[in-house]
PDB file of N, CA, C and O in Angstrom:
ATOM      1  N   MET A   1     -12.167  11.984   7.413  1.00  0.00           N
ATOM      2  CA  MET A   1     -11.986  10.258   7.600  1.00  0.00           C
ATOM      3  C   MET A   1     -11.170   9.733   7.569  1.00  0.00           C
ATOM      4  O   MET A   1     -10.567   9.440   8.602  1.00  0.00           O
ATOM      5  N   SER A   2     -10.810   9.409   6.500  1.00  0.00           N
ATOM      6  CA  SER A   2      -9.397   8.451   5.963  1.00  0.00           C
ATOM      7  C   SER A   2      -8.285   8.924   7.402  1.00  0.00           C
ATOM      8  O   SER A   2      -7.627   7.906   7.616  1.00  0.00           O
ATOM      9  N   PHE A   3      -7.808  10.135   8.512  1.00  0.00           N
ATOM     10  CA  PHE A   3      -7.362  10.429   9.497  1.00  0.00           C
ATOM     11  C   PHE A   3      -7.876   8.950  10.727  1.00  0.00           C
ATOM     12  O   PHE A   3      -7.368   8.013  11.342  1.00  0.00           O
ATOM     13  N   ILE A   4      -9.107   9.563  10.502  1.00  0.00           N
ATOM     14  CA  ILE A   4      -9.560   9.267  11.816  1.00  0.00           C
ATOM     15  C   ILE A   4      -9.557   7.050  11.680  1.00  0.00           C
ATOM     16  O   ILE A   4      -9.147   6.445  12.670  1.00  0.00           O
ATOM     17  N   LEU A   5      -9.975   6.333  10.586  1.00  0.00           N
ATOM     18  CA  LEU A   5      -9.475   5.471  10.192  1.00  0.00           C
ATOM     19  C   LEU A   5      -8.435   5.093  10.373  1.00  0.00           C
ATOM     20  O   LEU A   5      -8.338   4.002  10.935  1.00  0.00           O
ATOM     21  N   ARG A   6      -7.359   5.725  10.032  1.00  0.00           N
ATOM     22  CA  ARG A   6      -6.090   5.281   9.957  1.00  0.00           C
ATOM     23  C   ARG A   6      -5.660   5.276  11.748  1.00  0.00           C
ATOM     24  O   ARG A   6      -4.774   4.544  12.189  1.00  0.00           O
ATOM     25  N   HIS A   7      -6.299   6.027  12.432  1.00  0.00           N
ATOM     26  CA  HIS A   7      -6.114   6.166  14.225  1.00  0.00           C
ATOM     27  C   HIS A   7      -6.551   4.904  14.875  1.00  0.00           C
ATOM     28  O   HIS A   7      -5.923   4.333  15.767  1.00  0.00           O
ATOM     29  N   GLU A   8      -7.878   4.444  14.268  1.00  0.00           N
ATOM     30  CA  GLU A   8      -8.774   3.265  14.122  1.00  0.00           C
ATOM     31  C   GLU A   8      -7.548   2.029  13.847  1.00  0.00           C
ATOM     32  O   GLU A   8      -7.300   1.149  14.671  1.00  0.00           O
ATOM     33  N   ALA A   9      -6.932   2.160  12.657  1.00  0.00           N
ATOM     34  CA  ALA A   9      -6.242   1.348  12.656  1.00  0.00           C
ATOM     35  C   ALA A   9      -5.038   1.007  13.299  1.00  0.00           C
ATOM     36  O   ALA A   9      -4.900  -0.172  13.622  1.00  0.00           O
ATOM     37  N   ASP A  10      -4.353   1.618  13.489  1.00  0.00           N
ATOM     38  CA  ASP A  10      -2.861   1.864  14.867  1.00  0.00           C
ATOM     39  C   ASP A  10      -4.017   1.484  15.965  1.00  0.00           C
ATOM     40  O   ASP A  10      -3.358   0.766  16.717  1.00  0.00           O
ATOM     41  N   GLN A  11      -5.142   1.519  16.434  1.00  0.00           N
ATOM     42  CA  GLN A  11      -5.482   1.247  17.533  1.00  0.00           C
ATOM     43  C   GLN A  11      -5.473  -0.520  17.471  1.00  0.00           C
ATOM     44  O   GLN A  11      -4.926  -1.262  18.287  1.00  0.00           O
ATOM     45  N   MET A  12      -6.341  -0.966  16.106  1.00  0.00           N
ATOM     46  CA  MET A  12      -6.831  -2.203  16.282  1.00  0.00           C
ATOM     47  C   MET A  12      -5.139  -3.151  16.146  1.00  0.00           C
ATOM     48  O   MET A  12      -4.928  -4.362  16.210  1.00  0.00           O
ATOM     49  N   GLY A  13      -3.948  -1.715  15.896  1.00  0.00           N
ATOM     50  CA  GLY A  13      -3.112  -3.161  15.757  1.00  0.00           C
ATOM     51  C   GLY A  13      -2.728  -3.649  14.379  1.00  0.00           C
ATOM     52  O   GLY A  13      -1.710  -4.304  14.156  1.00  0.00           O
ATOM     53  N   ILE A  14      -3.853  -3.185  13.227  1.00  0.00           N
ATOM     54  CA  ILE A  14      -3.658  -3.676  11.632  1.00  0.00           C
ATOM     55  C   ILE A  14      -2.362  -3.481  11.019  1.00  0.00           C
ATOM     56  O   ILE A  14      -2.058  -2.311  11.252  1.00  0.00           O
ATOM     57  N   GLY A  15      -1.633  -3.928  10.488  1.00  0.00           N
ATOM     58  CA  GLY A  15      -0.232  -3.725  10.024  1.00  0.00           C
ATOM     59  C   GLY A  15      -0.642  -4.272   8.299  1.00  0.00           C
ATOM     60  O   GLY A  15      -1.516  -5.102   8.047  1.00  0.00           O
ATOM     61  N   LEU A  16       0.040  -3.725   7.489  1.00  0.00           N
ATOM     62  CA  LEU A  16      -0.125  -4.548   6.318  1.00  0.00           C
ATOM     63  C   LEU A  16       1.811  -4.437   5.867  1.00  0.00           C
ATOM     64  O   LEU A  16       2.570  -3.473   5.963  1.00  0.00           O
ATOM     65  N   SER A  17       2.096  -5.998   5.330  1.00  0.00           N
ATOM     66  CA  SER A  17       3.243  -5.973   4.517  1.00  0.00           C
ATOM     67  C   SER A  17       3.821  -5.100   3.549  1.00  0.00           C
ATOM     68  O   SER A  17       3.570  -3.921   3.802  1.00  0.00           O
ATOM     69  N   ASP A  18       4.463  -5.268   2.593  1.00  0.00           N
ATOM     70  CA  ASP A  18       4.633  -4.948   1.694  1.00  0.00           C
ATOM     71  C   ASP A  18       4.794  -5.815   0.446  1.00  0.00           C
ATOM     72  O   ASP A  18       5.216  -5.451  -0.652  1.00  0.00           O
ATOM     73  N   LYS A  19       4.364  -7.073   0.829  1.00  0.00           N
ATOM     74  CA  LYS A  19       3.880  -8.000   0.285  1.00  0.00           C
ATOM     75  C   LYS A  19       2.410  -7.680  -0.137  1.00  0.00           C
ATOM     76  O   LYS A  19       1.995  -7.824  -1.287  1.00  0.00           O
ATOM     77  N   ALA A  20       1.753  -7.281   0.797  1.00  0.00           N
ATOM     78  CA  ALA A  20      -0.017  -7.025   0.912  1.00  0.00           C
ATOM     79  C   ALA A  20      -0.217  -6.187  -0.018  1.00  0.00           C
ATOM     80  O   ALA A  20      -1.027  -6.364  -0.927  1.00  0.00           O
ATOM     81  N   VAL A  21       0.447  -5.271   0.108  1.00  0.00           N
ATOM     82  CA  VAL A  21       0.430  -3.824  -1.168  1.00  0.00           C
ATOM     83  C   VAL A  21       0.725  -4.341  -2.251  1.00  0.00           C
ATOM     84  O   VAL A  21       0.062  -4.025  -3.238  1.00  0.00           O
ATOM     85  N   ASN A  22       1.866  -5.337  -2.376  1.00  0.00           N
ATOM     86  CA  ASN A  22       2.268  -5.649  -3.788  1.00  0.00           C
ATOM     87  C   ASN A  22       0.552  -6.835  -4.676  1.00  0.00           C
ATOM     88  O   ASN A  22       0.047  -6.848  -5.798  1.00  0.00           O
ATOM     89  N   ASP A  23       0.273  -7.590  -3.383  1.00  0.00           N
ATOM     90  CA  ASP A  23      -0.828  -8.538  -4.055  1.00  0.00           C
ATOM     91  C   ASP A  23      -1.874  -7.797  -4.263  1.00  0.00           C
ATOM     92  O   ASP A  23      -2.676  -8.201  -5.104  1.00  0.00           O
ATOM     93  N   PHE A  24      -2.105  -6.695  -3.653  1.00  0.00           N
ATOM     94  CA  PHE A  24      -3.558  -5.915  -3.758  1.00  0.00           C
ATOM     95  C   PHE A  24      -3.319  -4.924  -5.330  1.00  0.00           C
ATOM     96  O   PHE A  24      -4.298  -4.791  -6.064  1.00  0.00           O
ATOM     97  N   ILE A  25      -2.020  -4.310  -5.710  1.00  0.00           N
ATOM     98  CA  ILE A  25      -1.567  -3.768  -6.766  1.00  0.00           C
ATOM     99  C   ILE A  25      -1.841  -4.956  -8.086  1.00  0.00           C
ATOM    100  O   ILE A  25      -2.579  -4.831  -9.063  1.00  0.00           O
ATOM    101  N   MET A  26      -1.046  -5.999  -7.738  1.00  0.00           N
ATOM    102  CA  MET A  26      -1.899  -6.795  -8.948  1.00  0.00           C
ATOM    103  C   MET A  26      -2.653  -7.497  -9.191  1.00  0.00           C
ATOM    104  O   MET A  26      -2.733  -8.048 -10.289  1.00  0.00           O
ATOM    105  N   GLN A  27      -3.807  -7.769  -7.765  1.00  0.00           N
ATOM    106  CA  GLN A  27      -5.274  -7.471  -8.278  1.00  0.00           C
ATOM    107  C   GLN A  27      -5.927  -6.667  -8.936  1.00  0.00           C
ATOM    108  O   GLN A  27      -6.652  -6.990  -9.877  1.00  0.00           O
ATOM    109  N   VAL A  28      -5.781  -5.692  -8.588  1.00  0.00           N
ATOM    110  CA  VAL A  28      -6.453  -4.384  -9.064  1.00  0.00           C
ATOM    111  C   VAL A  28      -5.716  -3.584 -10.506  1.00  0.00           C
ATOM    112  O   VAL A  28      -5.828  -2.461 -10.998  1.00  0.00           O
ATOM    113  N   THR A  29      -4.904  -4.857 -10.863  1.00  0.00           N
ATOM    114  CA  THR A  29      -3.573  -4.129 -12.165  1.00  0.00           C
ATOM    115  C   THR A  29      -4.530  -5.958 -12.595  1.00  0.00           C
ATOM    116  O   THR A  29      -4.174  -6.229 -13.742  1.00  0.00           O
ATOM    117  N   ASP A  30      -5.236  -6.793 -12.205  1.00  0.00           N
ATOM    118  CA  ASP A  30      -5.401  -8.024 -12.644  1.00  0.00           C
ATOM    119  C   ASP A  30      -4.157  -8.276 -13.537  1.00  0.00           C
ATOM    120  O   ASP A  30      -4.108  -8.523 -14.742  1.00  0.00           O
ATOM    121  N   ARG A  31      -3.248  -8.158 -12.698  1.00  0.00           N
ATOM    122  CA  ARG A  31      -1.641  -8.529 -12.901  1.00  0.00           C
ATOM    123  C   ARG A  31      -1.057  -8.128 -14.262  1.00  0.00           C
ATOM    124  O   ARG A  31      -0.097  -8.591 -14.878  1.00  0.00           O
ATOM    125  N   LYS A  32      -1.880  -7.168 -14.546  1.00  0.00           N
ATOM    126  CA  LYS A  32      -0.996  -6.774 -16.459  1.00  0.00           C
ATOM    127  C   LYS A  32       0.272  -5.410 -15.882  1.00  0.00           C
ATOM    128  O   LYS A  32       1.209  -5.068 -16.604  1.00  0.00           O
ATOM    129  N   LEU A  33       0.098  -5.004 -14.939  1.00  0.00           N
ATOM    130  CA  LEU A  33       1.004  -4.044 -14.169  1.00  0.00           C
ATOM    131  C   LEU A  33       2.363  -4.229 -14.569  1.00  0.00           C
ATOM    132  O   LEU A  33       2.864  -5.054 -13.804  1.00  0.00           O
ATOM    133  N   SER A  34       3.443  -3.712 -15.686  1.00  0.00           N
ATOM    134  CA  SER A  34       4.695  -4.685 -15.508  1.00  0.00           C
ATOM    135  C   SER A  34       5.475  -3.539 -14.378  1.00  0.00           C
ATOM    136  O   SER A  34       5.031  -2.547 -13.799  1.00  0.00           O
ATOM    137  N   LYS A  35       6.559  -4.064 -14.382  1.00  0.00           N
ATOM    138  CA  LYS A  35       7.568  -2.927 -13.688  1.00  0.00           C
ATOM    139  C   LYS A  35       7.854  -1.858 -14.015  1.00  0.00           C
ATOM    140  O   LYS A  35       8.260  -1.049 -13.180  1.00  0.00           O
ATOM    141  N   VAL A  36       7.716  -1.517 -15.426  1.00  0.00           N
ATOM    142  CA  VAL A  36       8.146  -0.614 -16.394  1.00  0.00           C
ATOM    143  C   VAL A  36       7.172   0.671 -15.843  1.00  0.00           C
ATOM    144  O   VAL A  36       7.622   1.770 -15.518  1.00  0.00           O
ATOM    145  N   GLN A  37       5.726   0.281 -15.810  1.00  0.00           N
ATOM    146  CA  GLN A  37       4.542   1.098 -16.161  1.00  0.00           C
ATOM    147  C   GLN A  37       4.735   0.923 -14.584  1.00  0.00           C
ATOM    148  O   GLN A  37       4.739   2.064 -14.122  1.00  0.00           O
ATOM    149  N   PHE A  38       4.828   0.389 -13.998  1.00  0.00           N
ATOM    150  CA  PHE A  38       4.780   0.850 -12.137  1.00  0.00           C
ATOM    151  C   PHE A  38       5.977   2.310 -11.942  1.00  0.00           C
ATOM    152  O   PHE A  38       5.714   3.330 -11.306  1.00  0.00           O
ATOM    153  N   LYS A  39       7.141   2.058 -12.598  1.00  0.00           N
ATOM    154  CA  LYS A  39       8.093   2.945 -12.715  1.00  0.00           C
ATOM    155  C   LYS A  39       7.443   4.239 -13.482  1.00  0.00           C
ATOM    156  O   LYS A  39       7.599   5.278 -12.841  1.00  0.00           O
ATOM    157  N   GLU A  40       7.016   4.329 -14.242  1.00  0.00           N
ATOM    158  CA  GLU A  40       5.994   5.055 -15.056  1.00  0.00           C
ATOM    159  C   GLU A  40       5.521   6.032 -14.619  1.00  0.00           C
ATOM    160  O   GLU A  40       5.703   7.233 -14.816  1.00  0.00           O
ATOM    161  N   ILE A  41       4.527   5.132 -13.648  1.00  0.00           N
ATOM    162  CA  ILE A  41       3.254   5.748 -12.851  1.00  0.00           C
ATOM    163  C   ILE A  41       3.926   6.341 -11.645  1.00  0.00           C
ATOM    164  O   ILE A  41       3.405   7.397 -11.286  1.00  0.00           O
ATOM    165  N   ARG A  42       5.282   5.804 -10.693  1.00  0.00           N
ATOM    166  CA  ARG A  42       5.757   6.570  -9.645  1.00  0.00           C
ATOM    167  C   ARG A  42       6.664   7.634 -10.348  1.00  0.00           C
ATOM    168  O   ARG A  42       7.406   8.194  -9.541  1.00  0.00           O
ATOM    169  N   THR A  43       6.807   8.087 -11.723  1.00  0.00           N
ATOM    170  CA  THR A  43       7.993   8.752 -12.121  1.00  0.00           C
ATOM    171  C   THR A  43       6.860  10.223 -12.474  1.00  0.00           C
ATOM    172  O   THR A  43       7.388  11.335 -12.498  1.00  0.00           O
ATOM    173  N   LYS A  44       5.559  10.115 -12.692  1.00  0.00           N
ATOM    174  CA  LYS A  44       4.623  11.289 -12.631  1.00  0.00           C
ATOM    175  C   LYS A  44       4.087  11.419 -11.554  1.00  0.00           C
ATOM    176  O   LYS A  44       3.128  12.170 -11.376  1.00  0.00           O
ATOM    177  N   MET A  45       4.505  10.861 -10.853  1.00  0.00           N
ATOM    178  CA  MET A  45       3.419  10.961  -9.457  1.00  0.00           C
ATOM    179  C   MET A  45       4.989  11.820  -8.455  1.00  0.00           C
ATOM    180  O   MET A  45       4.831  12.377  -7.369  1.00  0.00           O
ATOM    181  N   ARG A  46       5.930  11.741  -8.949  1.00  0.00           N
ATOM    182  CA  ARG A  46       6.573  12.316  -8.452  1.00  0.00           C
ATOM    183  C   ARG A  46       7.016  11.150  -7.091  1.00  0.00           C
ATOM    184  O   ARG A  46       7.716  11.619  -6.194  1.00  0.00           O
ATOM    185  N   LEU A  47       6.735  10.179  -7.029  1.00  0.00           N
ATOM    186  CA  LEU A  47       6.655   9.624  -5.663  1.00  0.00           C
ATOM    187  C   LEU A  47       8.014   8.193  -6.137  1.00  0.00           C
ATOM    188  O   LEU A  47       8.247   7.662  -7.223  1.00  0.00           O
ATOM    189  N   SER A  48       8.689   7.969  -4.652  1.00  0.00           N
ATOM    190  CA  SER A  48       9.358   6.613  -4.612  1.00  0.00           C
ATOM    191  C   SER A  48       8.676   5.625  -4.563  1.00  0.00           C
ATOM    192  O   SER A  48       7.473   5.652  -4.305  1.00  0.00           O
ATOM    193  N   GLU A  49       9.405   4.489  -4.828  1.00  0.00           N
ATOM    194  CA  GLU A  49       8.231   2.708  -4.636  1.00  0.00           C
ATOM    195  C   GLU A  49       8.124   2.891  -2.960  1.00  0.00           C
ATOM    196  O   GLU A  49       7.101   2.285  -2.641  1.00  0.00           O
ATOM    197  N   THR A  50       8.694   3.419  -1.861  1.00  0.00           N
ATOM    198  CA  THR A  50       8.065   3.261  -0.909  1.00  0.00           C
ATOM    199  C   THR A  50       7.018   4.303  -0.221  1.00  0.00           C
ATOM    200  O   THR A  50       6.149   4.157   0.638  1.00  0.00           O
ATOM    201  N   GLU A  51       7.630   5.775  -1.217  1.00  0.00           N
ATOM    202  CA  GLU A  51       6.570   6.470  -0.394  1.00  0.00           C
ATOM    203  C   GLU A  51       4.894   6.687  -0.832  1.00  0.00           C
ATOM    204  O   GLU A  51       3.944   7.329  -0.382  1.00  0.00           O
ATOM    205  N   LEU A  52       5.265   5.275  -2.573  1.00  0.00           N
ATOM    206  CA  LEU A  52       3.927   5.196  -2.893  1.00  0.00           C
ATOM    207  C   LEU A  52       3.757   3.690  -2.095  1.00  0.00           C
ATOM    208  O   LEU A  52       2.543   3.487  -2.070  1.00  0.00           O
ATOM    209  N   TYR A  53       4.181   3.005  -1.696  1.00  0.00           N
ATOM    210  CA  TYR A  53       3.408   1.889  -1.284  1.00  0.00           C
ATOM    211  C   TYR A  53       3.259   2.314   0.467  1.00  0.00           C
ATOM    212  O   TYR A  53       2.512   1.709   1.236  1.00  0.00           O
ATOM    213  N   ASP A  54       4.005   3.294   0.798  1.00  0.00           N
ATOM    214  CA  ASP A  54       3.441   4.192   1.960  1.00  0.00           C
ATOM    215  C   ASP A  54       1.935   4.730   1.859  1.00  0.00           C
ATOM    216  O   ASP A  54       1.341   4.822   2.934  1.00  0.00           O
ATOM    217  N   ILE A  55       1.332   5.051   0.838  1.00  0.00           N
ATOM    218  CA  ILE A  55       0.142   5.916   1.071  1.00  0.00           C
ATOM    219  C   ILE A  55      -0.702   4.510   0.628  1.00  0.00           C
ATOM    220  O   ILE A  55      -1.422   4.293   1.602  1.00  0.00           O
ATOM    221  N   LEU A  56      -0.900   3.676  -0.169  1.00  0.00           N
ATOM    222  CA  LEU A  56      -1.639   2.797  -0.398  1.00  0.00           C
ATOM    223  C   LEU A  56      -1.606   2.086   0.520  1.00  0.00           C
ATOM    224  O   LEU A  56      -2.758   1.673   0.650  1.00  0.00           O
ATOM    225  N   ARG A  57      -0.777   1.522   1.527  1.00  0.00           N
ATOM    226  CA  ARG A  57      -0.521   1.095   3.180  1.00  0.00           C
ATOM    227  C   ARG A  57      -1.446   1.483   4.181  1.00  0.00           C
ATOM    228  O   ARG A  57      -1.913   0.828   5.113  1.00  0.00           O
ATOM    229  N   GLU A  58      -1.650   2.755   3.804  1.00  0.00           N
ATOM    230  CA  GLU A  58      -2.164   3.391   5.101  1.00  0.00           C
ATOM    231  C   GLU A  58      -3.557   3.594   4.683  1.00  0.00           C
ATOM    232  O   GLU A  58      -4.482   3.648   5.495  1.00  0.00           O
ATOM    233  N   ASN A  59      -3.733   3.730   3.159  1.00  0.00           N
ATOM    234  CA  ASN A  59      -5.309   4.192   2.895  1.00  0.00           C
ATOM    235  C   ASN A  59      -5.723   2.310   2.959  1.00  0.00           C
ATOM    236  O   ASN A  59      -6.934   2.204   3.155  1.00  0.00           O
ATOM    237  N   LEU A  60      -5.198   1.241   2.871  1.00  0.00           N
ATOM    238  CA  LEU A  60      -5.665  -0.184   2.979  1.00  0.00           C
ATOM    239  C   LEU A  60      -5.971  -0.270   3.910  1.00  0.00           C
ATOM    240  O   LEU A  60      -7.118  -0.672   4.102  1.00  0.00           O
ATOM    241  N   ARG A  61      -5.056   0.084   5.107  1.00  0.00           N
ATOM    242  CA  ARG A  61      -4.908  -0.240   6.436  1.00  0.00           C
ATOM    243  C   ARG A  61      -6.134   0.460   7.342  1.00  0.00           C
ATOM    244  O   ARG A  61      -6.589  -0.110   8.333  1.00  0.00           O
ATOM    245  N   ALA A  62      -6.774   2.210   6.723  1.00  0.00           N
ATOM    246  CA  ALA A  62      -7.950   2.536   6.484  1.00  0.00           C
ATOM    247  C   ALA A  62      -9.303   1.968   5.928  1.00  0.00           C
ATOM    248  O   ALA A  62     -10.255   1.990   6.708  1.00  0.00           O
ATOM    249  N   ASN A  63      -9.428   1.642   5.115  1.00  0.00           N
ATOM    250  CA  ASN A  63     -10.419   0.823   4.661  1.00  0.00           C
ATOM    251  C   ASN A  63     -10.493  -0.597   5.211  1.00  0.00           C
ATOM    252  O   ASN A  63     -11.622  -1.024   5.449  1.00  0.00           O
ATOM    253  N   LEU A  64      -9.477  -1.365   5.440  1.00  0.00           N
ATOM    254  CA  LEU A  64     -10.061  -2.652   6.698  1.00  0.00           C
ATOM    255  C   LEU A  64     -10.746  -2.097   7.921  1.00  0.00           C
ATOM    256  O   LEU A  64     -11.828  -2.348   8.452  1.00  0.00           O
ATOM    257  N   ALA A  65     -10.064  -1.518   8.112  1.00  0.00           N
ATOM    258  CA  ALA A  65     -10.762  -0.640   9.768  1.00  0.00           C
ATOM    259  C   ALA A  65     -11.609  -0.161   9.363  1.00  0.00           C
ATOM    260  O   ALA A  65     -12.393  -0.012  10.300  1.00  0.00           O
ATOM    261  N   PHE A  66     -12.119   0.319   8.264  1.00  0.00           N
ATOM    262  CA  PHE A  66     -14.027   0.510   8.225  1.00  0.00           C
ATOM    263  C   PHE A  66     -14.306  -0.873   8.128  1.00  0.00           C
ATOM    264  O   PHE A  66     -15.528  -0.890   8.278  1.00  0.00           O
ATOM    265  N   GLN A  67     -14.088  -1.571   8.034  1.00  0.00           N
ATOM    266  CA  GLN A  67     -14.491  -2.901   6.672  1.00  0.00           C
ATOM    267  C   GLN A  67     -15.189  -3.656   8.577  1.00  0.00           C
ATOM    268  O   GLN A  67     -16.344  -4.027   8.787  1.00  0.00           O
ATOM    269  N   MET A  68     -13.890  -3.653   9.732  1.00  0.00           N
ATOM    270  CA  MET A  68     -14.184  -4.136  10.826  1.00  0.00           C
ATOM    271  C   MET A  68     -15.216  -3.557  11.508  1.00  0.00           C
ATOM    272  O   MET A  68     -16.048  -4.172  12.175  1.00  0.00           O
ATOM    273  N   LEU A  69     -15.147  -1.904  11.278  1.00  0.00           N
ATOM    274  CA  LEU A  69     -15.595  -1.514  12.760  1.00  0.00           C
ATOM    275  C   LEU A  69     -17.769  -0.992  12.039  1.00  0.00           C
ATOM    276  O   LEU A  69     -18.714  -0.569  12.704  1.00  0.00           O
ATOM    277  N   VAL A  70     -17.688  -1.292  10.668  1.00  0.00           N
ATOM    278  CA  VAL A  70     -19.025  -0.771  10.427  1.00  0.00           C
ATOM    279  C   VAL A  70     -19.431  -1.873  10.067  1.00  0.00           C
ATOM    280  O   VAL A  70     -18.723  -2.530   9.305  1.00  0.00           O
ATOM    281  N   PRO A  71     -20.812  -2.434  10.562  1.00  0.00           N
ATOM    282  CA  PRO A  71     -21.289  -3.708  10.101  1.00  0.00           C
ATOM    283  C   PRO A  71     -21.896  -3.466   8.670  1.00  0.00           C
ATOM    284  O   PRO A  71     -22.334  -2.351   8.386  1.00  0.00           O
ATOM    285  N   ARG A  72     -21.928  -4.572   7.706  1.00  0.00           N
ATOM    286  CA  ARG A  72     -21.907  -4.828   6.854  1.00  0.00           C
ATOM    287  C   ARG A  72     -22.952  -3.987   6.424  1.00  0.00           C
ATOM    288  O   ARG A  72     -22.823  -3.070   5.614  1.00  0.00           O
ATOM    289  N   GLU A  73     -24.363  -4.447   7.195  1.00  0.00           N
ATOM    290  CA  GLU A  73     -25.425  -3.817   6.779  1.00  0.00           C
ATOM    291  C   GLU A  73     -25.279  -2.912   6.726  1.00  0.00           C
ATOM    292  O   GLU A  73     -25.703  -2.372   5.704  1.00  0.00           O
ATOM    293  N   TYR A  74     -24.709  -2.201   7.569  1.00  0.00           N
ATOM    294  CA  TYR A  74     -25.069  -0.532   7.083  1.00  0.00           C
ATOM    295  C   TYR A  74     -23.975  -0.407   6.118  1.00  0.00           C
ATOM    296  O   TYR A  74     -24.668   0.256   5.346  1.00  0.00           O
ATOM    297  N   THR A  75     -23.140  -0.462   5.663  1.00  0.00           N
ATOM    298  CA  THR A  75     -22.717   0.249   4.513  1.00  0.00           C
ATOM    299  C   THR A  75     -23.080  -0.666   3.006  1.00  0.00           C
ATOM    300  O   THR A  75     -22.700  -0.297   1.895  1.00  0.00           O
ATOM    301  N   THR A  76     -23.620  -1.499   3.183  1.00  0.00           N
ATOM    302  CA  THR A  76     -24.663  -1.685   2.206  1.00  0.00           C
ATOM    303  C   THR A  76     -25.637  -0.939   1.833  1.00  0.00           C
ATOM    304  O   THR A  76     -26.199  -0.893   0.739  1.00  0.00           O
ATOM    305  N   GLN A  77     -25.907  -0.087   3.208  1.00  0.00           N
ATOM    306  CA  GLN A  77     -27.509   0.974   3.151  1.00  0.00           C
ATOM    307  C   GLN A  77     -26.790   1.693   2.478  1.00  0.00           C
ATOM    308  O   GLN A  77     -27.189   2.005   1.356  1.00  0.00           O
ATOM    309  N   ILE A  78     -25.546   2.161   2.943  1.00  0.00           N
ATOM    310  CA  ILE A  78     -24.949   3.403   2.277  1.00  0.00           C
ATOM    311  C   ILE A  78     -24.666   3.228   0.798  1.00  0.00           C
ATOM    312  O   ILE A  78     -24.613   4.289   0.176  1.00  0.00           O
ATOM    313  N   GLY A  79     -24.548   2.557   0.377  1.00  0.00           N
ATOM    314  CA  GLY A  79     -24.386   1.554  -1.005  1.00  0.00           C
ATOM    315  C   GLY A  79     -25.528   2.303  -1.846  1.00  0.00           C
ATOM    316  O   GLY A  79     -25.245   3.287  -2.529  1.00  0.00           O
ATOM    317  N   ARG A  80     -26.661   1.858  -1.776  1.00  0.00           N
ATOM    318  CA  ARG A  80     -27.994   1.790  -1.953  1.00  0.00           C
ATOM    319  C   ARG A  80     -28.144   3.395  -2.056  1.00  0.00           C
ATOM    320  O   ARG A  80     -27.956   4.074  -3.065  1.00  0.00           O
ATOM    321  N   ALA A  81     -28.474   3.777  -0.953  1.00  0.00           N
ATOM    322  CA  ALA A  81     -28.507   5.102  -0.528  1.00  0.00           C
ATOM    323  C   ALA A  81     -27.850   6.344  -1.479  1.00  0.00           C
ATOM    324  O   ALA A  81     -28.196   7.524  -1.409  1.00  0.00           O
ATOM    325  N   HIS A  82     -26.867   5.817  -2.341  1.00  0.00           N
ATOM    326  CA  HIS A  82     -25.810   6.717  -3.345  1.00  0.00           C
ATOM    327  C   HIS A  82     -26.528   6.315  -4.405  1.00  0.00           C
ATOM    328  O   HIS A  82     -26.811   7.234  -5.174  1.00  0.00           O
ATOM    329  N   VAL A  83     -26.846   5.446  -4.648  1.00  0.00           N
ATOM    330  CA  VAL A  83     -27.696   4.932  -6.319  1.00  0.00           C
ATOM    331  C   VAL A  83     -28.320   5.861  -6.953  1.00  0.00           C
ATOM    332  O   VAL A  83     -28.883   5.611  -8.018  1.00  0.00           O
TER     333      VAL A  83
END
């Protein structure tokens, strides 16, 4: 499904800068992730900073496409169905 959503993001012209990806990282870590910790995580994952940013960027783009394509009422119902 993520492949389809990434394709939709391409069709919709959704792009994200490195700053947007960095802002996302800071948000989900509550701004507590240090550069050293980030490097340790990347090292354990055996990814360069560029590779990790690209992976996050593609997933964020797919998520944005999903949010734009699927009505909010439908996603709310999906969430309730899984509870």
